[in-house]
Backbone as a chain_set.jsonl record, in Angstrom:
{"seq": "MLNDDEQKLPRLFIGVFPCGISYADRHHEEHGDYKSLAFLPYSALVLEFRKDCPAELRSEIIASADAIQVRKGEQYQISGCGQTVLLGGEKAARENGIASPTSGD", "coords": {"N": [[0.841, -1.182, 0.0], [0.578, 2.177, -0.862], [1.824, 5.173, 0.645], [0.642, 8.572, 1.327], [2.605, 10.435, 0.422], [4.071, 8.894, -1.4], [2.154, 8.414, -3.35], [1.978, 10.851, -4.587], [4.236, 11.092, -6.096], [5.692, 10.755, -9.405], [4.725, 7.91, -11.333], [6.619, 6.502, -12.836], [9.913, 5.603, -12.279], [13.135, 6.71, -12.941], [16.306, 5.664, -13.068], [19.75, 6.448, -12.852], [22.402, 4.46, -13.345], [25.584, 2.689, -12.895], [25.932, 1.003, -15.187], [23.867, 1.567, -16.91], [20.622, 3.027, -17.766], [17.896, 2.63, -15.689], [14.52, 1.747, -15.667], [11.654, 1.885, -13.715], [8.716, 0.892, -11.817], [7.195, 2.818, -9.528], [4.881, 2.263, -8.123], [4.631, -0.417, -7.751], [6.16, -3.136, -6.133], [8.936, -5.407, -6.229], [10.702, -7.983, -4.953], [11.493, -6.332, -2.819], [12.093, -3.865, -3.963], [11.484, -1.159, -6.344], [9.467, -2.221, -9.072], [11.067, -3.539, -11.857], [11.01, -2.284, -15.17], [12.213, -1.665, -17.629], [15.417, -1.424, -19.318], [18.229, 0.481, -20.28], [21.183, -0.042, -21.588], [24.339, 1.61, -21.437], [26.399, 0.876, -23.17], [25.37, -0.419, -25.508], [23.043, 0.962, -26.09], [20.483, -0.003, -26.625], [17.189, -0.329, -26.009], [15.773, -2.358, -23.549], [12.935, -3.99, -22.849], [11.098, -5.31, -20.075], [9.157, -8.279, -19.945], [6.626, -7.911, -18.783], [6.025, -5.19, -18.789], [3.956, -2.425, -18.269], [1.66, -1.259, -20.712], [0.817, 1.395, -20.623], [2.971, 2.826, -19.67], [4.984, 2.578, -21.497], [5.345, 4.476, -23.653], [6.322, 6.737, -22.33], [8.719, 5.736, -21.304], [10.033, 5.097, -23.703], [10.313, 7.672, -24.823], [12.049, 8.859, -22.966], [14.294, 7.18, -23.24], [14.9, 7.626, -25.941], [15.858, 10.247, -25.846], [18.343, 9.863, -24.694], [19.551, 8.041, -26.443], [19.924, 9.527, -28.823], [22.15, 10.915, -28.249], [24.354, 9.404, -28.726], [27.779, 8.578, -28.732], [28.578, 10.703, -27.223], [29.901, 11.927, -24.079], [28.464, 11.0, -20.984], [27.241, 12.0, -17.934], [27.339, 10.124, -14.991], [27.449, 10.225, -12.277], [27.47, 12.106, -9.199], [29.964, 13.119, -8.726], [31.113, 13.591, -11.115], [31.845, 11.48, -12.833], [31.908, 9.931, -16.028], [30.458, 8.19, -18.858], [30.936, 6.784, -22.111], [28.467, 7.137, -24.375], [27.114, 4.533, -26.173], [29.438, 3.188, -26.236], [32.368, 1.313, -27.217], [31.832, 0.956, -29.971], [30.626, 3.395, -30.723], [32.782, 5.048, -30.255], [34.609, 4.21, -32.222], [33.111, 4.851, -34.532], [33.062, 7.606, -34.325], [35.673, 8.274, -34.543], [37.211, 8.299, -32.235], [39.876, 7.548, -30.173], [40.18, 4.599, -28.35], [40.842, 3.973, -24.917], [41.596, 1.372, -24.386], [42.298, 0.262, -26.766], [44.779, 0.855, -27.773], [45.233, 2.719, -29.687]], "CA": [[0.0, 0.0, 0.0], [1.35, 3.411, -0.969], [1.422, 6.25, 1.537], [0.248, 9.781, 0.605], [3.766, 11.017, -0.263], [4.41, 8.034, -2.536], [1.126, 8.568, -4.372], [2.2, 12.125, -5.267], [5.387, 10.954, -6.984], [5.4, 10.146, -10.702], [4.761, 6.449, -11.259], [7.845, 6.003, -13.45], [11.211, 5.929, -11.682], [14.231, 6.592, -13.894], [17.538, 5.654, -12.293], [21.032, 6.448, -13.562], [23.261, 3.498, -12.679], [26.89, 2.578, -13.558], [25.907, 0.294, -16.479], [22.787, 2.022, -17.777], [19.44, 3.687, -17.21], [16.896, 1.667, -15.269], [13.15, 2.268, -15.59], [10.931, 1.05, -12.754], [7.381, 1.318, -11.419], [7.15, 3.161, -8.1], [3.648, 1.797, -7.505], [4.693, -1.86, -7.548], [7.448, -3.626, -5.652], [9.33, -6.771, -6.524], [11.921, -8.306, -4.199], [11.852, -5.219, -1.951], [12.498, -2.685, -4.738], [10.528, -0.839, -7.397], [9.416, -3.261, -10.108], [11.823, -3.198, -13.061], [10.203, -2.271, -16.392], [13.066, -1.623, -18.82], [16.806, -1.059, -19.051], [18.96, 1.007, -21.428], [22.623, -0.106, -21.304], [25.127, 2.661, -22.089], [27.282, 0.328, -24.194], [24.663, -0.736, -26.749], [21.936, 1.905, -26.266], [19.306, -0.708, -27.119], [16.225, -0.408, -24.918], [15.34, -3.724, -23.248], [11.725, -4.003, -22.03], [10.731, -6.527, -19.371], [7.971, -8.816, -20.619], [5.376, -7.464, -18.174], [5.993, -3.725, -18.7], [2.614, -1.942, -18.608], [1.56, -0.505, -21.965], [0.611, 2.82, -20.343], [4.251, 3.469, -19.345], [5.938, 2.36, -22.587], [5.65, 5.687, -24.425], [7.158, 7.59, -21.482], [10.037, 5.09, -21.273], [10.63, 5.26, -25.034], [10.697, 9.076, -24.967], [13.232, 9.073, -22.141], [15.412, 6.458, -23.861], [15.23, 8.334, -27.19], [16.661, 11.428, -25.502], [19.7, 9.375, -24.423], [20.058, 7.38, -27.645], [20.363, 10.507, -29.827], [23.431, 11.458, -27.78], [25.372, 8.386, -28.964], [29.106, 9.125, -29.009], [28.859, 11.758, -26.245], [30.121, 11.55, -22.689], [27.241, 11.147, -20.202], [27.584, 11.979, -16.514], [26.596, 9.088, -14.256], [27.587, 10.37, -10.825], [27.564, 13.461, -8.682], [31.359, 13.571, -8.686], [31.565, 13.884, -12.463], [32.194, 10.315, -13.653], [31.143, 9.848, -17.268], [30.592, 7.026, -19.736], [30.73, 7.104, -23.511], [27.224, 6.536, -24.842], [27.345, 3.69, -27.34], [30.651, 2.434, -25.963], [33.467, 1.168, -28.175], [31.334, 1.146, -31.34], [30.46, 4.833, -30.926], [34.127, 5.626, -30.311], [35.139, 3.924, -33.558], [32.329, 5.605, -35.517], [33.38, 9.031, -34.187], [37.114, 8.462, -34.653], [37.798, 8.524, -30.914], [40.755, 6.445, -29.766], [39.78, 3.929, -27.124], [41.983, 3.765, -24.019], [41.996, -0.028, -24.357], [42.617, -0.232, -28.101], [46.165, 1.131, -28.085], [45.281, 3.696, -30.773]], "C": [[0.89, 1.251, 0.0], [0.872, 4.435, 0.042], [1.129, 7.497, 0.698], [1.399, 10.399, -0.173], [4.146, 10.21, -1.501], [3.412, 8.19, -3.677], [1.304, 9.861, -5.156], [3.369, 12.065, -6.253], [4.959, 10.407, -8.335], [5.543, 8.625, -10.593], [6.078, 5.898, -11.781], [9.081, 6.528, -12.72], [12.271, 5.711, -12.75], [15.526, 6.739, -13.108], [18.771, 5.591, -13.174], [21.987, 5.573, -12.753], [24.563, 3.321, -13.461], [26.865, 1.913, -14.939], [24.81, 0.765, -17.417], [21.662, 2.689, -17.016], [18.405, 2.609, -16.905], [15.544, 2.367, -15.141], [12.346, 1.324, -14.705], [9.607, 1.701, -12.373], [7.353, 1.56, -9.916], [5.933, 2.572, -7.392], [3.606, 0.288, -7.278], [6.099, -2.258, -7.115], [7.658, -5.078, -6.054], [10.659, -7.011, -5.816], [12.419, -7.103, -3.388], [12.298, -3.95, -2.662], [11.399, -2.367, -5.741], [10.602, -1.903, -8.484], [10.106, -2.773, -11.378], [10.941, -3.32, -14.3], [11.049, -2.35, -17.654], [14.467, -1.196, -18.409], [17.448, -0.597, -20.352], [20.448, 0.979, -21.095], [23.374, 0.972, -22.087], [25.929, 2.115, -23.263], [26.574, 0.116, -25.527], [23.58, 0.278, -27.102], [20.719, 1.276, -26.929], [18.376, -0.921, -25.928], [15.697, -1.827, -24.771], [14.126, -3.656, -22.321], [11.581, -5.332, -21.313], [9.396, -6.988, -19.962], [6.653, -8.297, -20.051], [5.314, -5.948, -17.969], [4.601, -3.234, -19.114], [2.629, -1.051, -19.857], [1.458, 0.995, -21.71], [1.903, 3.555, -19.972], [5.266, 3.371, -20.487], [6.304, 3.645, -23.326], [6.539, 6.643, -23.632], [8.589, 7.037, -21.4], [10.749, 5.3, -22.608], [11.101, 6.697, -25.242], [11.964, 9.39, -24.178], [14.459, 8.416, -22.776], [15.848, 7.137, -25.154], [16.14, 9.524, -26.926], [18.109, 11.062, -25.191], [20.32, 8.81, -25.703], [20.563, 8.367, -28.701], [21.707, 11.137, -29.456], [24.584, 10.451, -27.949], [26.694, 9.045, -29.359], [29.503, 10.239, -28.055], [29.191, 11.149, -24.888], [28.841, 11.871, -21.919], [27.593, 11.001, -18.729], [26.695, 11.008, -15.76], [26.719, 9.216, -12.744], [27.692, 11.84, -10.453], [28.979, 14.004, -8.65], [31.951, 13.745, -10.079], [31.993, 12.702, -13.313], [31.311, 10.296, -14.893], [31.369, 8.508, -17.956], [30.393, 7.528, -21.158], [29.477, 6.385, -23.979], [27.461, 5.797, -26.148], [28.635, 2.917, -27.252], [31.673, 2.426, -27.073], [33.013, 1.433, -29.609], [31.178, 2.634, -31.646], [31.814, 5.509, -31.038], [34.731, 5.412, -31.696], [34.43, 4.759, -34.623], [32.684, 7.093, -35.498], [34.872, 9.302, -34.247], [37.804, 8.764, -33.338], [38.63, 7.31, -30.536], [40.277, 5.895, -28.438], [40.991, 3.743, -26.24], [42.442, 2.32, -23.973], [42.45, -0.541, -25.717], [44.09, -0.023, -28.494], [46.344, 2.115, -29.233], [45.91, 5.004, -30.339]], "O": [[1.838, 1.349, 0.779], [-0.328, 4.566, 0.281], [1.343, 7.485, -0.514], [1.208, 10.845, -1.305], [4.501, 10.781, -2.533], [3.789, 8.108, -4.846], [0.825, 9.96, -6.286], [3.47, 12.905, -7.147], [3.974, 9.674, -8.419], [6.384, 8.124, -9.846], [6.604, 4.931, -11.231], [9.266, 7.735, -12.566], [12.309, 4.66, -13.39], [15.81, 7.799, -12.551], [18.843, 4.799, -14.113], [22.336, 5.903, -11.619], [24.639, 3.77, -14.604], [27.703, 2.233, -15.782], [24.811, 0.409, -18.596], [21.731, 2.891, -15.804], [18.083, 1.781, -17.757], [15.45, 3.453, -14.57], [12.352, 0.11, -14.914], [9.403, 2.897, -12.578], [7.471, 0.623, -9.125], [5.958, 2.4, -6.173], [2.66, -0.228, -6.682], [7.093, -1.779, -7.66], [6.717, -5.858, -6.197], [11.634, -6.303, -6.068], [13.625, -6.88, -3.282], [12.833, -3.046, -2.021], [10.5, -3.175, -5.972], [11.678, -2.423, -8.78], [9.765, -1.716, -11.91], [10.223, -4.305, -14.475], [10.675, -3.006, -18.626], [14.683, -0.681, -17.312], [17.24, -1.204, -21.402], [20.939, 1.868, -20.398], [23.08, 1.215, -23.257], [26.122, 2.819, -24.255], [27.13, 0.444, -26.575], [23.235, 0.439, -28.273], [20.01, 1.928, -27.696], [18.725, -1.603, -24.965], [15.232, -2.43, -25.738], [14.259, -3.31, -21.147], [11.905, -6.377, -21.878], [8.602, -6.169, -20.424], [5.656, -8.248, -20.772], [4.621, -5.477, -17.068], [4.118, -3.586, -20.19], [3.506, -0.203, -20.02], [1.964, 1.789, -22.503], [1.925, 4.786, -19.961], [6.308, 4.025, -20.438], [7.483, 3.873, -23.598], [7.416, 7.288, -24.205], [9.553, 7.801, -21.426], [11.931, 5.64, -22.638], [12.184, 6.914, -25.785], [12.845, 10.1, -24.663], [15.53, 9.019, -22.843], [17.044, 7.216, -25.435], [17.076, 9.783, -27.683], [19.009, 11.875, -25.405], [21.483, 9.077, -26.003], [21.53, 8.072, -29.402], [22.322, 11.817, -30.277], [25.659, 10.633, -27.378], [26.731, 9.943, -30.2], [30.652, 10.681, -28.073], [28.816, 10.016, -24.587], [28.205, 12.895, -22.171], [28.176, 9.996, -18.322], [25.47, 11.052, -15.866], [26.157, 8.408, -12.005], [27.968, 12.696, -11.294], [29.178, 15.215, -8.557], [33.144, 14.014, -10.221], [32.47, 12.905, -14.43], [30.121, 10.604, -14.827], [32.333, 7.796, -17.676], [29.764, 8.561, -21.383], [29.431, 5.155, -23.981], [27.954, 6.376, -27.116], [28.908, 2.071, -28.104], [31.831, 3.414, -27.791], [33.735, 2.067, -30.378], [31.564, 3.083, -32.725], [31.982, 6.44, -31.826], [35.302, 6.336, -32.274], [35.075, 5.311, -35.513], [32.615, 7.764, -36.528], [35.303, 10.435, -34.029], [38.855, 9.404, -33.313], [38.146, 6.179, -30.574], [40.001, 6.653, -27.508], [42.064, 3.393, -26.732], [43.571, 2.053, -23.562], [42.938, -1.666, -25.816], [44.582, -0.648, -29.433], [47.461, 2.33, -29.705], [46.024, 5.931, -31.141]]}, "num_chains": 1, "name": "protein.A"}
């Protein structure tokens, strides 16, 4: 059961995590956490929906993911201390002519 403060929050939770963007449902819990709906990994930038993602939240998730996907090849801040990741990973680096620190270029 949601308390009054929780009911005022948007239903969709969007979390920035070290490996990607996580989309979850604040109104439903699974294993003690918000129910996972979709995930957008920084390396591939391919949106992965969970099989039971509600249809009414899909368009909001897609819009959010689109805003990240169009930034492929850019650095994206993932922490409050300024850590960044390259959106699209190694493939984006090659496409944009950026030398990878692991490639020896």
